[in-house]
C-alpha positions as CSV (number, residue, x, y, z in Angstrom):
1,M,-0.2,-0.1,-0.1
2,L,2.9,2.2,0.9
3,G,6.0,0.9,-0.6
4,L,9.2,2.8,-0.4
5,G,7.5,5.9,1.3
6,L,6.9,3.8,4.5
7,C,10.4,2.7,4.5
8,V,12.1,6.2,4.2
9,S,9.2,7.8,6.6
10,R,10.0,5.1,9.4
11,A,14.1,5.3,8.8
12,S,13.8,9.3,9.2
13,A,11.6,9.3,12.1
14,S,14.2,7.3,14.0
15,V,16.9,9.7,13.2
16,L,14.5,12.2,14.2
17,N,13.8,10.6,17.9
18,L,17.6,10.1,18.4
19,N,18.4,13.8,17.5
20,C,15.6,15.4,19.3
21,C,16.6,13.4,22.5
22,L,20.3,14.6,22.0
23,V,19.8,18.4,21.1
24,L,18.5,19.0,24.7
25,L,21.4,17.5,26.4
26,P,24.2,20.3,25.3
27,M,21.7,23.0,26.9
28,C,21.9,21.5,30.5
29,R,24.7,23.9,31.3
30,V,24.5,22.9,35.0
31,L,24.9,19.1,34.3
32,L,27.7,20.0,31.8
33,A,29.2,22.1,34.6
34,F,29.2,19.2,37.3
35,L,30.6,16.7,34.6
36,R,33.3,18.9,33.6
37,G,34.4,19.5,37.5
38,S,33.6,15.8,38.6
39,Q,36.4,13.7,39.7
40,K,35.0,10.8,37.4
41,V,35.8,13.0,34.0
42,A,39.7,12.6,34.6
43,S,40.8,13.5,31.2
44,R,41.4,17.1,29.9
45,K,40.4,15.8,26.3
46,T,37.2,15.0,27.7
47,R,36.4,18.2,29.4
48,R,37.5,20.0,25.8
49,L,34.8,17.8,24.4
50,L,32.3,19.0,27.0
51,D,33.2,22.4,25.9
52,K,32.0,21.7,22.5
53,S,28.6,21.4,23.6
54,K,27.2,24.1,21.5
55,T,28.8,22.8,18.3
56,F,26.9,19.2,18.9
57,H,23.9,21.1,19.6
58,V,24.0,22.8,16.3
59,T,24.9,19.6,14.7
60,C,21.9,17.9,16.2
61,G,19.7,20.6,14.8
62,V,21.0,20.7,11.4
63,T,20.2,16.7,11.4
64,I,16.9,17.5,12.7
65,C,16.2,19.9,10.0
66,I,17.7,17.5,7.2
67,F,15.6,14.4,8.1
68,S,12.3,16.4,8.7
69,V,12.7,17.3,5.1
70,L,13.1,13.5,4.3
71,H,10.4,12.8,6.6
72,V,7.8,15.4,5.4
73,A,8.5,14.0,1.2
74,A,7.9,10.4,2.5
75,H,4.7,11.4,4.0
76,L,3.5,13.4,1.2
77,V,3.9,10.1,-0.8
78,N,2.3,8.0,1.7
79,A,-0.8,10.4,1.5
80,L,-1.1,9.8,-2.2
81,N,-0.5,6.2,-1.8
82,F,-3.0,6.0,0.9
83,S,-5.6,7.6,-1.5
84,E,-4.6,5.6,-4.7
85,H,-4.0,2.4,-3.2
86,Y,-7.3,2.0,-0.9
87,N,-7.5,-1.8,-0.3
88,E,-10.9,-2.6,1.2
89,E,-9.3,-6.2,2.3
90,F,-7.6,-4.4,4.9
91,L,-9.9,-1.7,6.1
92,A,-7.8,-1.2,9.3
93,L,-4.7,-0.2,7.5
94,N,-6.3,2.5,5.3
95,A,-5.9,6.1,6.7
96,A,-8.0,7.0,3.9
97,N,-11.6,7.0,3.8
98,Y,-12.1,5.7,0.3
99,R,-10.2,5.5,-3.1
100,G,-9.2,8.8,-4.9
101,E,-9.8,10.9,-1.5
102,D,-8.2,14.2,-1.6
103,P,-4.8,13.6,0.1
104,R,-4.7,17.0,1.4
105,K,-7.5,16.1,4.0
106,L,-5.1,13.5,5.5
107,L,-2.8,16.2,5.8
108,F,-4.8,19.1,7.4
109,A,-7.7,17.2,8.8
110,T,-6.2,14.3,11.0
111,V,-4.2,14.8,14.3
112,P,-1.0,13.4,12.8
113,G,-1.0,15.7,9.5
114,L,-2.2,18.6,11.2
115,T,0.4,18.5,13.9
116,G,2.9,17.6,11.4
117,V,2.4,20.7,9.2
118,I,2.3,23.2,12.4
119,M,5.8,21.5,13.6
120,V,7.4,22.0,9.9
121,L,6.3,25.9,10.6
122,V,8.0,25.9,13.8
123,L,10.8,24.4,12.8
124,F,11.2,26.8,9.9
125,L,11.1,29.9,11.9
126,M,13.6,28.2,14.4
127,C,16.1,27.6,11.5
128,T,15.7,30.7,9.9
129,A,15.9,32.8,13.1
130,S,19.3,30.6,13.7
131,T,21.1,32.0,11.1
132,Y,24.4,34.1,11.8
133,A,22.7,37.3,9.9
134,I,19.7,37.2,12.2
135,R,21.3,36.6,15.6
136,V,24.0,39.5,14.8
137,S,20.9,41.7,13.4
138,N,18.6,41.2,16.3
139,Y,19.4,38.6,18.9
140,D,15.8,38.8,20.3
141,I,14.2,37.2,17.3
142,F,16.6,34.4,17.6
143,W,16.0,33.9,21.2
144,Y,12.3,34.0,21.4
145,T,12.0,31.9,18.3
146,H,14.0,29.4,19.4
147,N,12.3,29.0,22.7
148,L,9.4,27.7,20.6
149,F,11.2,24.5,20.9
150,F,8.2,23.8,23.9
151,V,5.8,24.1,21.0
152,F,7.7,21.7,19.1
153,Y,7.8,19.0,21.5
154,M,4.3,19.0,22.6
155,L,3.2,18.9,19.0
156,L,5.6,16.1,18.5
157,M,3.9,14.2,21.4
158,L,0.6,14.9,19.7
159,H,2.0,13.7,16.2
160,V,2.9,10.3,17.4
161,S,-0.3,9.6,19.2
162,G,-2.4,9.3,15.8
163,G,-2.1,5.7,15.4
164,V,-1.6,5.7,11.6
165,L,1.1,2.9,11.7
166,K,-0.2,-0.4,12.8
167,Y,1.2,-4.0,13.4
168,Q,-0.5,-7.2,13.3
169,T,-1.3,-9.0,16.5
170,N,-2.2,-12.5,15.4
171,L,0.6,-13.8,13.2
172,E,-0.1,-17.2,14.6
173,E,-3.4,-17.6,13.4
174,H,-2.9,-15.4,10.2
175,P,0.9,-15.6,9.1
176,P,2.1,-13.4,6.2
177,G,1.3,-15.2,2.9
178,C,-1.1,-17.8,4.3
179,F,-3.9,-19.2,2.4
180,N,-7.4,-18.3,3.6
181,P,-9.7,-20.9,1.5
182,N,-13.1,-19.3,3.0
183,K,-12.6,-15.9,1.6
184,T,-9.4,-15.3,-0.8
185,L,-10.1,-18.3,-2.7
186,R,-13.5,-18.2,-3.2
187,Q,-13.3,-14.6,-4.5
188,N,-10.6,-14.8,-6.8
189,M,-10.1,-18.2,-8.2
190,T,-11.8,-21.5,-8.7
191,V,-10.9,-23.8,-5.8
192,P,-10.4,-27.4,-6.3
193,K,-12.9,-29.9,-5.3
194,A,-10.4,-31.2,-2.7
195,F,-10.1,-27.7,-1.1
196,E,-14.1,-27.1,-0.5
197,E,-14.2,-29.4,2.4
198,P,-13.6,-27.6,5.9
199,F,-10.2,-26.6,6.4
200,P,-8.7,-27.2,9.8
201,D,-7.5,-24.1,11.9
202,Y,-3.9,-24.2,11.0
203,T,-1.6,-26.7,9.5
204,T,1.7,-27.1,7.9
205,E,1.3,-30.5,6.5
206,P,2.6,-31.0,3.2
207,F,-0.4,-31.5,0.5
208,P,-0.4,-35.0,-1.2
209,E,1.5,-34.9,-4.4
210,D,-1.5,-36.1,-6.7
211,L,-3.2,-33.1,-5.6
212,P,-3.5,-30.2,-8.2
213,V,-2.5,-27.1,-6.1
214,P,-2.2,-23.8,-7.5
215,E,1.7,-22.6,-7.5
216,T,0.5,-19.4,-5.7
217,F,-0.5,-21.7,-2.7
218,V,2.6,-23.8,-2.5
219,Q,5.5,-22.1,-0.6
220,N,8.6,-24.4,0.4
221,S,7.0,-27.3,-0.2
222,F,4.0,-27.1,2.4
223,M,1.0,-25.0,2.7
224,R,0.1,-22.6,5.4
225,V,-3.7,-21.9,6.0
226,C,-4.8,-19.0,8.1
227,S,-7.6,-19.8,10.4
228,E,-8.9,-16.1,11.2
229,E,-8.8,-12.6,9.5
230,P,-5.7,-10.5,10.2
231,K,-6.1,-8.0,13.4
232,F,-4.2,-4.9,13.2
233,Q,-3.4,-2.5,16.5
234,S,-1.7,0.9,16.4
235,H,1.9,1.3,17.5
236,F,2.7,2.6,20.9
237,P,4.6,5.8,20.1
238,E,8.3,5.3,20.8
239,T,9.0,8.9,20.7
240,W,7.7,9.2,24.2
241,F,11.0,6.8,25.2
242,W,13.3,9.3,23.8
243,I,12.5,12.6,24.6
244,S,10.7,12.8,28.0
245,G,13.8,12.0,30.0
246,P,16.0,14.9,28.4
247,L,12.8,17.1,28.3
248,C,12.1,16.6,32.1
249,L,15.8,16.9,32.9
250,Y,16.3,20.1,30.8
251,C,12.9,21.6,32.6
252,V,14.1,20.6,36.1
253,E,17.4,22.2,35.3
254,R,15.8,25.4,34.4
255,L,13.6,25.6,37.4
256,Y,16.7,24.9,39.5
257,R,18.6,27.7,37.6
258,Y,15.6,30.1,38.0
259,I,15.5,29.4,41.9
260,R,19.4,29.9,42.2
261,S,19.3,33.2,40.3
262,N,16.5,34.7,42.6
263,K,19.2,36.3,44.8
264,P,19.5,39.7,43.5
265,V,23.0,41.5,42.7
266,T,24.1,45.1,44.0
267,I,25.9,46.9,41.2
268,T,28.7,48.8,43.2
269,S,30.1,50.8,40.0
270,V,29.5,51.3,36.1
271,I,32.5,52.7,34.2
272,S,32.1,53.3,30.7
273,H,35.5,52.9,28.7
274,P,36.3,54.0,25.0
275,S,35.2,51.9,22.0
276,N,31.8,51.1,23.6
277,V,33.2,49.1,26.4
278,L,31.2,48.9,29.7
279,E,32.7,47.7,33.1
280,V,30.2,46.6,35.6
281,R,31.2,46.0,39.0
282,M,28.9,43.7,41.3
283,V,28.5,42.2,44.7
284,K,26.5,39.1,45.8
285,D,25.9,37.2,48.7
286,D,27.9,33.8,49.0
287,F,29.3,33.9,45.5
288,K,32.6,32.6,44.4
289,A,34.5,32.5,41.4
290,R,38.0,31.9,40.1
291,P,39.6,33.3,37.2
292,G,38.4,31.9,33.8
293,Q,34.9,31.3,34.8
294,Y,32.1,33.3,33.8
295,V,28.5,34.4,34.6
296,I,25.2,34.8,32.7
297,L,23.4,38.1,32.9
298,H,19.7,38.2,33.0
299,C,18.3,41.6,33.4
300,P,14.6,41.4,33.4
301,R,14.0,45.0,32.7
302,V,15.7,44.3,29.5
303,S,14.1,41.1,28.4
304,A,12.2,38.6,30.2
305,L,13.8,35.7,29.0
306,E,17.0,36.7,27.2
307,S,20.5,36.2,29.0
308,H,24.1,36.4,28.0
309,P,27.4,34.9,29.5
310,F,30.2,37.1,30.3
311,T,33.8,36.1,31.2
312,L,34.8,37.4,34.5
313,T,37.5,40.2,34.3
314,M,37.3,40.7,38.2
315,C,36.9,37.8,40.6
316,P,36.1,38.0,44.3
317,T,38.8,37.3,46.9
318,D,38.9,36.4,50.5
319,T,39.4,40.2,51.3
320,K,37.0,41.7,48.5
321,A,33.6,40.3,47.6
322,T,33.6,42.5,44.4
323,F,33.5,40.9,40.8
324,G,33.2,42.5,37.6
325,V,32.7,41.8,33.9
326,H,33.8,44.0,30.9
327,L,30.9,43.9,28.1
328,K,31.2,45.5,24.6
329,V,27.9,47.2,23.2
330,V,27.3,45.3,20.0
331,G,23.9,44.4,20.1
332,D,20.3,45.2,20.6
333,W,20.4,43.5,24.4
334,T,23.8,45.2,25.4
335,E,22.4,48.7,24.1
336,R,19.3,48.5,26.2
337,F,21.2,47.4,29.3
338,R,24.0,50.0,28.9
339,D,21.2,52.7,28.7
340,L,19.5,51.3,31.6
341,L,22.7,51.4,33.8
342,L,23.5,54.9,32.7
343,L,20.4,56.2,32.9
344,H,19.4,54.7,36.2
345,S,22.6,55.4,38.3
346,N,20.8,55.2,41.6
347,Q,21.8,51.5,41.4
348,D,18.5,50.0,41.8
349,T,18.6,48.1,38.5
350,E,17.7,44.6,39.2
351,I,20.2,42.3,37.8
352,L,20.0,38.6,38.4
353,P,23.5,36.9,37.6
354,I,23.5,32.8,37.1
355,F,27.1,31.7,38.0
356,Q,28.0,28.9,36.1
357,Q,30.4,27.2,38.3
358,R,33.1,25.2,37.0
359,R,35.0,23.0,39.4
360,Y,38.8,22.2,38.7
361,P,39.6,19.1,39.9
362,N,43.4,17.9,40.5
363,D,44.0,16.6,36.9
364,G,47.7,17.0,36.7
365,W,48.4,20.6,36.1
366,I,49.8,20.9,39.7
367,C,53.0,20.1,38.2
368,Y,53.2,23.0,36.1
369,R,54.4,26.4,36.9
370,L,53.9,29.2,34.8
371,R,57.2,31.0,33.5
372,R,56.3,33.0,31.0
373,L,53.2,34.3,29.3
374,Y,52.9,35.6,25.8
375,F,50.1,37.8,25.6
376,I,49.1,38.7,21.8
377,W,46.1,41.2,21.3
378,V,44.9,42.1,17.8
379,C,42.5,45.3,17.6
380,R,41.1,46.6,14.4
381,D,41.5,50.4,15.5
382,I,43.0,52.5,18.4
383,E,39.7,53.0,20.2
384,S,39.6,48.9,21.0
385,F,43.3,49.6,22.2
386,R,42.6,52.3,24.7
387,W,40.3,50.6,26.8
388,F,42.4,48.2,27.9
389,A,45.7,49.8,27.7
390,D,45.5,51.2,31.2
391,L,45.5,48.0,32.6
392,L,48.6,46.8,30.5
393,C,50.3,49.8,31.5
394,M,49.6,49.0,35.2
395,L,50.7,45.5,34.9
396,H,54.0,46.2,32.7
397,N,55.1,48.8,35.4
398,K,54.3,46.5,38.1
399,L,56.6,43.8,36.8
400,W,59.4,46.3,36.5
401,Q,59.2,46.9,39.8
402,E,59.6,43.6,40.6
403,N,62.6,42.9,38.5
404,R,60.4,40.7,36.5
405,P,60.1,42.6,33.1
406,D,60.0,39.6,30.7
407,Y,57.5,37.3,32.7
408,I,54.9,38.7,30.2
409,N,55.6,39.1,26.7
410,I,53.2,41.8,25.3
411,Q,52.4,42.1,21.5
412,L,49.8,44.4,20.3
413,Y,48.7,44.5,16.6
414,L,46.7,47.3,15.2
415,S,45.0,46.6,11.5
416,Q,44.3,50.2,11.3
417,T,47.4,52.6,10.6
418,D,45.5,56.2,10.6
419,G,45.9,57.9,13.9
420,I,48.8,55.6,15.3
421,Q,51.0,58.4,15.8
422,K,48.6,59.8,18.5
423,I,49.6,57.3,20.7
424,I,53.1,57.9,20.7
425,G,54.1,60.5,23.5
426,E,50.8,60.2,25.6
427,K,50.7,57.9,28.6
428,Y,51.1,54.7,26.7
429,Q,54.8,54.9,26.9
430,A,55.6,51.4,28.1
431,L,53.3,50.0,25.4
432,N,54.6,51.9,22.5
433,S,57.4,49.5,21.6
434,R,55.1,46.7,21.7
435,L,52.8,48.2,19.3
436,L,52.8,46.8,15.6
437,V,50.8,47.7,12.6
438,G,49.2,44.6,10.8
439,R,48.3,41.1,11.6
440,P,50.3,38.5,13.5
441,R,52.3,35.9,11.3
442,W,51.4,32.9,13.5
443,K,53.6,30.4,12.0
444,L,56.6,32.6,12.7
445,L,55.4,33.1,16.3
446,F,54.8,29.3,17.3
447,D,58.2,28.7,15.5
448,E,60.0,31.5,17.9
449,I,58.1,30.4,21.1
450,A,58.8,26.6,20.3
451,K,62.4,27.5,19.8
452,C,62.8,29.4,22.9
453,N,60.9,26.6,24.9
454,R,62.5,23.5,23.7
455,R,60.9,20.1,24.5
456,K,58.3,21.8,27.0
457,T,54.5,21.7,27.0
458,I,53.1,25.4,26.2
459,G,49.4,26.2,26.6
460,V,47.7,28.1,24.1
461,F,44.3,30.0,24.8
462,C,42.3,31.7,22.4
463,C,39.7,34.1,22.8
464,G,38.6,35.5,19.4
465,P,37.0,34.7,16.1
466,N,36.3,31.6,14.8
467,K,39.1,32.1,11.8
468,I,41.8,32.7,14.3
469,S,40.9,30.2,16.4
470,K,40.8,27.6,13.7
471,T,44.6,29.1,12.6
472,L,45.8,28.6,16.0
473,H,44.1,25.2,16.7
474,K,45.7,23.9,13.5
475,L,49.4,25.4,14.4
476,S,48.9,23.8,18.0
477,N,48.3,20.4,16.4
478,S,51.4,20.7,14.1
479,S,54.6,19.1,14.7
480,N,57.9,21.0,15.2
481,S,61.6,20.4,15.3
482,F,62.2,21.4,18.5
483,G,60.0,18.9,20.3
484,T,57.6,21.6,21.7
485,R,53.9,20.8,22.5
486,F,51.2,23.1,22.3
487,E,47.8,22.2,24.1
488,Y,45.0,24.4,22.4
489,N,42.2,26.0,24.4
490,K,39.5,28.2,23.4
491,E,37.2,30.1,25.4
492,S,33.9,28.5,25.7
493,F,30.4,29.3,27.0
494,S,29.0,25.6,27.3
């Protein structure tokens, strides 16, 4: 009745069940943070794989889109076949009510068809709003359409409960290809006199050799006779088994994050830096963090659902409870957040940060000691350089006072040459000699560092665009003639 369309729809449905299950797991941030800091995850490579959770989430999403197209195409063919191949002998298997029924009724007038159409529309909105162009131009569109996944999963559970696919429940009484003398033969062909006697309920005894039996009745030298009509029952939807667990886990985590973020944060100061950079310093009770960690800022006055991660640029200590972040105003959320902070300087703005705690167990790093830090910063314009230059000058002067001028090797690269002379003679004298024009020659830098650190392990940490990240990752994995080993790491908001 359905042919190849059934095979494609069932196969693609299995792939969709798996990916709809996996796509939610990378979004369980608390669970990932727990696994990353657990002693059971002893390998640093495994921790780096956990940092790739966003990439895994995107991969699952793309897979869902591709196989949804195959699934929809197969069901369009199935709807046409149900209409054209209507069979009165198997009424329970027919989704159509009569031969030649309009296939559009099967798509828009049934629960599986209507929920499928709505899910396609929801998935289309989520996919198109996830593109880079929309996320950069208007992040709100991406965020709110992405939260439609709750609607998608509810419709998915209704979609599989339609009972279109059925299985036979009486295979012993009616095996596939069996001979029903009381119905099939009398309707389609002349039955030999020897078959006019009542048949037993079920037999596999071979027929006598002198008995003229039609070739279609003989299979493997014996005859199977069915004792009753086939009976069918709807499949129990398997999708429930796949998505119920991850969906409940995600909902519990969202509830836990909401409860944990109820404690408000006191903003102690807001500093506006050049190049649209804003520094926010805050205090929160019982808040502990270490360098390299990040917080997720959620401001209800800016957006009810939207939140964003920011790396901590100031961590609390035993003597100081203040922590802070630097954020660059590049989108609509950061613009509204900046306007809210600068216009309401009385510090009554409600901000609810969610601390994404990463625990670092003893995984072998204790034997390493930082000998030298190579700090390479690439800026497009001078204004981007200025907001961080004060801190670099302060660090440089401190190292000179401690007789450790070579502890940190600072190299600054400016892509823009206009106005570079304005820096000379100003307060950034300590950095003028380290200021270069153009882009870094990464291969030469890696070779120079490897030559100065023969047969040592060097950690590489990248915080920047994906293009630079891929270049550094490739150079870190390439071999060199000095026996130096590079371990690549990238900032990841998992």
